[in-house]
N, CA, C and O atoms as a GROMACS GRO file, in nm:
protein
  396
    1UNK      N    1  -1.945 -18.652  13.755
    1UNK     CA    2  -1.909 -18.671  13.616
    1UNK      C    3  -1.945 -18.525  13.529
    1UNK      O    4  -2.064 -18.493  13.519
    2UNK      N    5  -1.850 -18.447  13.474
    2UNK     CA    6  -1.878 -18.325  13.452
    2UNK      C    7  -1.941 -18.358  13.280
    2UNK      O    8  -1.905 -18.453  13.211
    3UNK      N    9  -2.038 -18.258  13.242
    3UNK     CA   10  -2.100 -18.284  13.114
    3UNK      C   11  -2.116 -18.136  13.062
    3UNK      O   12  -2.122 -18.033  13.129
    4UNK      N   13  -2.121 -18.151  12.922
    4UNK     CA   14  -2.103 -18.070  12.855
    4UNK      C   15  -2.240 -17.997  12.807
    4UNK      O   16  -2.334 -18.075  12.794
    5UNK      N   17  -2.268 -17.861  12.777
    5UNK     CA   18  -2.358 -17.796  12.797
    5UNK      C   19  -2.512 -17.871  12.717
    5UNK      O   20  -2.625 -17.826  12.736
    6UNK      N   21  -2.487 -17.965  12.648
    6UNK     CA   22  -2.590 -18.044  12.596
    6UNK      C   23  -2.594 -18.143  12.679
    6UNK      O   24  -2.647 -18.243  12.631
    7UNK      N   25  -2.553 -18.155  12.799
    7UNK     CA   26  -2.602 -18.272  12.885
    7UNK      C   27  -2.507 -18.376  12.847
    7UNK      O   28  -2.480 -18.451  12.941
    8UNK      N   29  -2.451 -18.401  12.744
    8UNK     CA   30  -2.345 -18.530  12.722
    8UNK      C   31  -2.213 -18.511  12.813
    8UNK      O   32  -2.185 -18.404  12.868
    9UNK      N   33  -2.142 -18.620  12.821
    9UNK     CA   34  -2.034 -18.637  12.902
    9UNK      C   35  -1.903 -18.580  12.823
    9UNK      O   36  -1.868 -18.633  12.717
   10UNK      N   37  -1.840 -18.483  12.873
   10UNK     CA   38  -1.726 -18.443  12.830
   10UNK      C   39  -1.622 -18.548  12.811
   10UNK      O   40  -1.557 -18.584  12.909
   11UNK      N   41  -1.600 -18.603  12.686
   11UNK     CA   42  -1.490 -18.712  12.670
   11UNK      C   43  -1.380 -18.624  12.611
   11UNK      O   44  -1.398 -18.557  12.510
   12UNK      N   45  -1.266 -18.628  12.676
   12UNK     CA   46  -1.152 -18.554  12.629
   12UNK      C   47  -1.073 -18.599  12.529
   12UNK      O   48  -1.024 -18.531  12.438
   13UNK      N   49  -1.058 -18.748  12.552
   13UNK     CA   50  -0.972 -18.796  12.435
   13UNK      C   51  -0.990 -18.958  12.433
   13UNK      O   52  -1.016 -19.028  12.531
   14UNK      N   53  -0.972 -18.998  12.310
   14UNK     CA   54  -1.006 -19.167  12.290
   14UNK      C   55  -0.867 -19.200  12.225
   14UNK      O   56  -0.814 -19.144  12.128
   15UNK      N   57  -0.806 -19.336  12.326
   15UNK     CA   58  -0.690 -19.410  12.276
   15UNK      C   59  -0.709 -19.552  12.234
   15UNK      O   60  -0.789 -19.630  12.287
   16UNK      N   61  -0.627 -19.580  12.131
   16UNK     CA   62  -0.626 -19.728  12.067
   16UNK      C   63  -0.487 -19.780  12.081
   16UNK      O   64  -0.400 -19.694  12.073
   17UNK      N   65  -0.451 -19.892  12.100
   17UNK     CA   66  -0.318 -19.961  12.091
   17UNK      C   67  -0.308 -20.041  11.986
   17UNK      O   68  -0.383 -20.138  11.991
   18UNK      N   69  -0.237 -20.031  11.886
   18UNK     CA   70  -0.229 -20.112  11.755
   18UNK      C   71  -0.123 -20.190  11.751
   18UNK      O   72  -0.027 -20.129  11.800
   19UNK      N   73  -0.094 -20.294  11.716
   19UNK     CA   74   0.024 -20.379  11.690
   19UNK      C   75   0.051 -20.366  11.555
   19UNK      O   76  -0.025 -20.382  11.460
   20UNK      N   77   0.210 -20.323  11.558
   20UNK     CA   78   0.244 -20.288  11.427
   20UNK      C   79   0.309 -20.451  11.356
   20UNK      O   80   0.396 -20.521  11.407
   21UNK      N   81   0.241 -20.476  11.236
   21UNK     CA   82   0.300 -20.596  11.174
   21UNK      C   83   0.433 -20.614  11.166
   21UNK      O   84   0.492 -20.519  11.113
   22UNK      N   85   0.528 -20.741  11.217
   22UNK     CA   86   0.643 -20.726  11.190
   22UNK      C   87   0.675 -20.682  11.062
   22UNK      O   88   0.773 -20.608  11.064
   23UNK      N   89   0.621 -20.704  10.939
   23UNK     CA   90   0.696 -20.636  10.835
   23UNK      C   91   0.718 -20.493  10.845
   23UNK      O   92   0.812 -20.446  10.781
   24UNK      N   93   0.638 -20.408  10.924
   24UNK     CA   94   0.606 -20.264  10.899
   24UNK      C   95   0.711 -20.197  11.021
   24UNK      O   96   0.729 -20.075  11.028
   25UNK      N   97   0.768 -20.282  11.103
   25UNK     CA   98   0.841 -20.226  11.236
   25UNK      C   99   0.976 -20.187  11.174
   25UNK      O  100   1.039 -20.227  11.076
   26UNK      N  101   1.001 -20.079  11.283
   26UNK     CA  102   1.136 -20.041  11.240
   26UNK      C  103   1.221 -20.020  11.375
   26UNK      O  104   1.179 -20.042  11.488
   27UNK      N  105   1.363 -19.969  11.337
   27UNK     CA  106   1.422 -19.930  11.493
   27UNK      C  107   1.448 -19.818  11.507
   27UNK      O  108   1.452 -19.741  11.411
   28UNK      N  109   1.472 -19.781  11.629
   28UNK     CA  110   1.531 -19.638  11.659
   28UNK      C  111   1.575 -19.618  11.793
   28UNK      O  112   1.522 -19.663  11.895
   29UNK      N  113   1.690 -19.538  11.783
   29UNK     CA  114   1.773 -19.544  11.916
   29UNK      C  115   1.752 -19.424  12.000
   29UNK      O  116   1.740 -19.309  11.958
   30UNK      N  117   1.748 -19.464  12.127
   30UNK     CA  118   1.734 -19.356  12.243
   30UNK      C  119   1.822 -19.375  12.359
   30UNK      O  120   1.837 -19.476  12.428
   31UNK      N  121   1.870 -19.274  12.366
   31UNK     CA  122   2.014 -19.300  12.498
   31UNK      C  123   2.093 -19.395  12.445
   31UNK      O  124   2.125 -19.472  12.535
   32UNK      N  125   2.138 -19.425  12.344
   32UNK     CA  126   2.225 -19.511  12.285
   32UNK      C  127   2.177 -19.662  12.318
   32UNK      O  128   2.252 -19.759  12.331
   33UNK      N  129   2.048 -19.662  12.330
   33UNK     CA  130   1.997 -19.840  12.312
   33UNK      C  131   1.898 -19.811  12.161
   33UNK      O  132   1.843 -19.710  12.116
   34UNK      N  133   1.907 -19.929  12.121
   34UNK     CA  134   1.821 -19.950  12.004
   34UNK      C  135   1.699 -20.028  12.031
   34UNK      O  136   1.700 -20.137  12.088
   35UNK      N  137   1.583 -19.962  11.983
   35UNK     CA  138   1.427 -20.024  12.024
   35UNK      C  139   1.407 -20.070  11.881
   35UNK      O  140   1.464 -20.047  11.775
   36UNK      N  141   1.304 -20.145  11.920
   36UNK     CA  142   1.233 -20.244  11.774
   36UNK      C  143   1.093 -20.187  11.824
   36UNK      O  144   1.039 -20.222  11.930
   37UNK      N  145   1.033 -20.079  11.720
   37UNK     CA  146   0.894 -20.041  11.758
   37UNK      C  147   0.782 -20.122  11.747
   37UNK      O  148   0.754 -20.142  11.629
   38UNK      N  149   0.699 -20.183  11.836
   38UNK     CA  150   0.601 -20.274  11.803
   38UNK      C  151   0.488 -20.249  11.822
   38UNK      O  152   0.415 -20.334  11.770
   39UNK      N  153   0.412 -20.137  11.894
   39UNK     CA  154   0.299 -20.103  11.898
   39UNK      C  155   0.280 -19.946  11.881
   39UNK      O  156   0.369 -19.873  11.926
   40UNK      N  157   0.168 -19.890  11.817
   40UNK     CA  158   0.107 -19.748  11.832
   40UNK      C  159   0.007 -19.727  11.905
   40UNK      O  160  -0.092 -19.798  11.890
   41UNK      N  161   0.009 -19.620  12.009
   41UNK     CA  162  -0.089 -19.565  12.070
   41UNK      C  163  -0.154 -19.452  11.972
   41UNK      O  164  -0.089 -19.353  11.939
   42UNK      N  165  -0.259 -19.471  11.939
   42UNK     CA  166  -0.318 -19.352  11.854
   42UNK      C  167  -0.405 -19.296  11.946
   42UNK      O  168  -0.487 -19.362  12.010
   43UNK      N  169  -0.388 -19.157  11.956
   43UNK     CA  170  -0.511 -19.087  12.046
   43UNK      C  171  -0.600 -19.006  11.957
   43UNK      O  172  -0.547 -18.941  11.866
   44UNK      N  173  -0.706 -19.005  11.971
   44UNK     CA  174  -0.816 -18.894  11.914
   44UNK      C  175  -0.837 -18.784  12.016
   44UNK      O  176  -0.889 -18.798  12.126
   45UNK      N  177  -0.775 -18.636  11.948
   45UNK     CA  178  -0.775 -18.544  12.024
   45UNK      C  179  -0.921 -18.482  12.040
   45UNK      O  180  -1.017 -18.539  11.989
   46UNK      N  181  -0.936 -18.364  12.109
   46UNK     CA  182  -1.072 -18.301  12.123
   46UNK      C  183  -1.124 -18.228  11.979
   46UNK      O  184  -1.241 -18.209  11.946
   47UNK      N  185  -0.998 -18.190  11.902
   47UNK     CA  186  -1.005 -18.129  11.762
   47UNK      C  187  -1.042 -18.225  11.668
   47UNK      O  188  -1.077 -18.187  11.556
   48UNK      N  189  -1.038 -18.360  11.699
   48UNK     CA  190  -1.081 -18.471  11.614
   48UNK      C  191  -0.927 -18.479  11.528
   48UNK      O  192  -0.946 -18.544  11.425
   49UNK      N  193  -0.832 -18.450  11.534
   49UNK     CA  194  -0.699 -18.497  11.493
   49UNK      C  195  -0.655 -18.584  11.550
   49UNK      O  196  -0.694 -18.591  11.667
   50UNK      N  197  -0.565 -18.679  11.508
   50UNK     CA  198  -0.498 -18.802  11.571
   50UNK      C  199  -0.367 -18.770  11.610
   50UNK      O  200  -0.302 -18.693  11.538
   51UNK      N  201  -0.305 -18.828  11.742
   51UNK     CA  202  -0.171 -18.800  11.757
   51UNK      C  203  -0.109 -18.962  11.788
   51UNK      O  204  -0.169 -19.040  11.861
   52UNK      N  205   0.001 -18.990  11.728
   52UNK     CA  206   0.043 -19.124  11.741
   52UNK      C  207   0.209 -19.130  11.801
   52UNK      O  208   0.304 -19.066  11.756
   53UNK      N  209   0.211 -19.214  11.900
   53UNK     CA  210   0.344 -19.227  11.942
   53UNK      C  211   0.378 -19.396  11.916
   53UNK      O  212   0.282 -19.472  11.909
   54UNK      N  213   0.510 -19.448  11.903
   54UNK     CA  214   0.527 -19.565  11.893
   54UNK      C  215   0.600 -19.599  12.013
   54UNK      O  216   0.668 -19.513  12.070
   55UNK      N  217   0.588 -19.733  12.061
   55UNK     CA  218   0.667 -19.783  12.155
   55UNK      C  219   0.713 -19.940  12.130
   55UNK      O  220   0.675 -20.019  12.044
   56UNK      N  221   0.791 -19.952  12.218
   56UNK     CA  222   0.868 -20.134  12.159
   56UNK      C  223   0.973 -20.150  12.273
   56UNK      O  224   0.979 -20.083  12.376
   57UNK      N  225   1.045 -20.238  12.240
   57UNK     CA  226   1.163 -20.321  12.320
   57UNK      C  227   1.296 -20.312  12.266
   57UNK      O  228   1.327 -20.318  12.147
   58UNK      N  229   1.376 -20.295  12.370
   58UNK     CA  230   1.500 -20.285  12.317
   58UNK      C  231   1.543 -20.420  12.235
   58UNK      O  232   1.496 -20.528  12.274
   59UNK      N  233   1.619 -20.416  12.137
   59UNK     CA  234   1.694 -20.509  12.063
   59UNK      C  235   1.770 -20.593  12.129
   59UNK      O  236   1.770 -20.713  12.103
   60UNK      N  237   1.846 -20.538  12.227
   60UNK     CA  238   1.928 -20.658  12.286
   60UNK      C  239   1.871 -20.699  12.404
   60UNK      O  240   1.950 -20.730  12.493
   61UNK      N  241   1.730 -20.709  12.434
   61UNK     CA  242   1.663 -20.771  12.513
   61UNK      C  243   1.639 -20.688  12.650
   61UNK      O  244   1.689 -20.579  12.676
   62UNK      N  245   1.564 -20.752  12.722
   62UNK     CA  246   1.506 -20.678  12.867
   62UNK      C  247   1.408 -20.608  12.829
   62UNK      O  248   1.370 -20.594  12.713
   63UNK      N  249   1.353 -20.553  12.942
   63UNK     CA  250   1.237 -20.432  12.958
   63UNK      C  251   1.268 -20.332  12.883
   63UNK      O  252   1.203 -20.305  12.782
   64UNK      N  253   1.389 -20.251  12.928
   64UNK     CA  254   1.383 -20.146  12.877
   64UNK      C  255   1.303 -20.024  12.944
   64UNK      O  256   1.222 -20.047  13.034
   65UNK      N  257   1.325 -19.909  12.903
   65UNK     CA  258   1.240 -19.786  12.942
   65UNK      C  259   1.126 -19.776  12.878
   65UNK      O  260   1.116 -19.837  12.771
   66UNK      N  261   1.008 -19.693  12.931
   66UNK     CA  262   0.903 -19.695  12.830
   66UNK      C  263   0.894 -19.594  12.785
   66UNK      O  264   0.811 -19.521  12.839
   67UNK      N  265   0.968 -19.538  12.671
   67UNK     CA  266   1.006 -19.440  12.580
   67UNK      C  267   0.914 -19.444  12.478
   67UNK      O  268   0.898 -19.545  12.409
   68UNK      N  269   0.841 -19.322  12.461
   68UNK     CA  270   0.760 -19.305  12.335
   68UNK      C  271   0.880 -19.242  12.212
   68UNK      O  272   0.978 -19.170  12.232
   69UNK      N  273   0.826 -19.300  12.082
   69UNK     CA  274   0.925 -19.230  11.950
   69UNK      C  275   0.811 -19.194  11.846
   69UNK      O  276   0.706 -19.258  11.833
   70UNK      N  277   0.844 -19.096  11.782
   70UNK     CA  278   0.740 -19.067  11.693
   70UNK      C  279   0.735 -19.169  11.566
   70UNK      O  280   0.837 -19.216  11.515
   71UNK      N  281   0.633 -19.190  11.533
   71UNK     CA  282   0.587 -19.244  11.397
   71UNK      C  283   0.640 -19.190  11.270
   71UNK      O  284   0.605 -19.081  11.226
   72UNK      N  285   0.740 -19.284  11.201
   72UNK     CA  286   0.777 -19.220  11.077
   72UNK      C  287   0.651 -19.157  10.975
   72UNK      O  288   0.533 -19.192  10.984
   73UNK      N  289   0.693 -19.078  10.897
   73UNK     CA  290   0.580 -19.069  10.814
   73UNK      C  291   0.568 -19.139  10.672
   73UNK      O  292   0.599 -19.081  10.568
   74UNK      N  293   0.521 -19.266  10.677
   74UNK     CA  294   0.529 -19.365  10.598
   74UNK      C  295   0.388 -19.391  10.559
   74UNK      O  296   0.298 -19.389  10.642
   75UNK      N  297   0.365 -19.419  10.420
   75UNK     CA  298   0.224 -19.429  10.373
   75UNK      C  299   0.174 -19.566  10.435
   75UNK      O  300   0.055 -19.577  10.467
   76UNK      N  301   0.258 -19.664  10.451
   76UNK     CA  302   0.189 -19.775  10.501
   76UNK      C  303   0.166 -19.788  10.647
   76UNK      O  304   0.100 -19.876  10.702
   77UNK      N  305   0.231 -19.682  10.706
   77UNK     CA  306   0.184 -19.681  10.878
   77UNK      C  307   0.068 -19.591  10.862
   77UNK      O  308  -0.024 -19.620  10.938
   78UNK      N  309   0.048 -19.495  10.789
   78UNK     CA  310  -0.074 -19.420  10.774
   78UNK      C  311  -0.180 -19.489  10.745
   78UNK      O  312  -0.288 -19.463  10.798
   79UNK      N  313  -0.166 -19.581  10.663
   79UNK     CA  314  -0.259 -19.682  10.611
   79UNK      C  315  -0.305 -19.774  10.736
   79UNK      O  316  -0.424 -19.781  10.763
   80UNK      N  317  -0.216 -19.838  10.804
   80UNK     CA  318  -0.232 -19.900  10.933
   80UNK      C  319  -0.319 -19.811  11.042
   80UNK      O  320  -0.418 -19.854  11.101
   81UNK      N  321  -0.274 -19.706  11.055
   81UNK     CA  322  -0.317 -19.606  11.151
   81UNK      C  323  -0.480 -19.573  11.113
   81UNK      O  324  -0.562 -19.581  11.205
   82UNK      N  325  -0.527 -19.537  10.978
   82UNK     CA  326  -0.650 -19.525  10.949
   82UNK      C  327  -0.751 -19.670  10.954
   82UNK      O  328  -0.868 -19.677  10.992
   83UNK      N  329  -0.661 -19.784  10.901
   83UNK     CA  330  -0.760 -19.907  10.925
   83UNK      C  331  -0.790 -19.924  11.068
   83UNK      O  332  -0.906 -19.946  11.103
   84UNK      N  333  -0.699 -19.915  11.149
   84UNK     CA  334  -0.698 -19.944  11.294
   84UNK      C  335  -0.792 -19.843  11.370
   84UNK      O  336  -0.831 -19.879  11.481
   85UNK      N  337  -0.836 -19.714  11.319
   85UNK     CA  338  -0.895 -19.619  11.364
   85UNK      C  339  -1.067 -19.644  11.314
   85UNK      O  340  -1.163 -19.604  11.380
   86UNK      N  341  -1.075 -19.715  11.193
   86UNK     CA  342  -1.196 -19.728  11.143
   86UNK      C  343  -1.236 -19.868  11.212
   86UNK      O  344  -1.356 -19.890  11.224
   87UNK      N  345  -1.147 -19.961  11.258
   87UNK     CA  346  -1.179 -20.088  11.312
   87UNK      C  347  -1.225 -20.064  11.486
   87UNK      O  348  -1.306 -20.133  11.549
   88UNK      N  349  -1.168 -19.978  11.522
   88UNK     CA  350  -1.188 -19.941  11.696
   88UNK      C  351  -1.360 -19.854  11.650
   88UNK      O  352  -1.449 -19.864  11.734
   89UNK      N  353  -1.378 -19.808  11.574
   89UNK     CA  354  -1.482 -19.712  11.568
   89UNK      C  355  -1.596 -19.831  11.535
   89UNK      O  356  -1.709 -19.814  11.582
   90UNK      N  357  -1.570 -19.943  11.458
   90UNK     CA  358  -1.690 -20.036  11.449
   90UNK      C  359  -1.706 -20.108  11.570
   90UNK      O  360  -1.814 -20.154  11.609
   91UNK      N  361  -1.572 -20.119  11.643
   91UNK     CA  362  -1.593 -20.202  11.792
   91UNK      C  363  -1.672 -20.126  11.889
   91UNK      O  364  -1.760 -20.174  11.961
   92UNK      N  365  -1.636 -20.015  11.886
   92UNK     CA  366  -1.722 -19.897  11.972
   92UNK      C  367  -1.829 -19.922  11.924
   92UNK      O  368  -1.888 -19.998  12.001
   93UNK      N  369  -1.893 -19.898  11.830
   93UNK     CA  370  -2.045 -19.888  11.759
   93UNK      C  371  -2.084 -19.995  11.817
   93UNK      O  372  -2.182 -19.977  11.888
   94UNK      N  373  -2.038 -20.121  11.813
   94UNK     CA  374  -2.112 -20.260  11.827
   94UNK      C  375  -2.080 -20.310  12.017
   94UNK      O  376  -2.078 -20.423  12.065
   95UNK      N  377  -2.062 -20.195  12.078
   95UNK     CA  378  -2.027 -20.232  12.199
   95UNK      C  379  -2.139 -20.294  12.272
   95UNK      O  380  -2.247 -20.247  12.236
   96UNK      N  381  -2.147 -20.380  12.360
   96UNK     CA  382  -2.278 -20.424  12.450
   96UNK      C  383  -2.304 -20.344  12.592
   96UNK      O  384  -2.398 -20.356  12.671
   97UNK      N  385  -2.196 -20.263  12.597
   97UNK     CA  386  -2.188 -20.209  12.758
   97UNK      C  387  -2.122 -20.277  12.833
   97UNK      O  388  -2.054 -20.373  12.796
   98UNK      N  389  -2.135 -20.227  12.979
   98UNK     CA  390  -2.046 -20.286  13.060
   98UNK      C  391  -2.118 -20.426  13.136
   98UNK      O  392  -2.234 -20.432  13.176
   99UNK      N  393  -2.030 -20.518  13.142
   99UNK     CA  394  -2.094 -20.666  13.185
   99UNK      C  395  -2.150 -20.676  13.345
   99UNK      O  396  -2.199 -20.781  13.387
   0.00000   0.00000   0.00000
């Protein structure tokens, strides 16, 4: 295990998966196929900024490709990401460790 100069583990990034509520979902097209975006992957980067990618399922059905989409810059989605990050922080803080 690599450690920083302070002796703490060097954590390069943290990630959470967030379900997009149905009323906030949107569609986007990739390679001629329309997807309904249903989840967000939010990563806390080493500089403490956030990176967000959206994932979903083809509207026509089936599994489709695992393709990421950008999250639109909409206030309600930013609010969802902020709330999810706060919730994740509280869950991490209350962790009971490995079972």
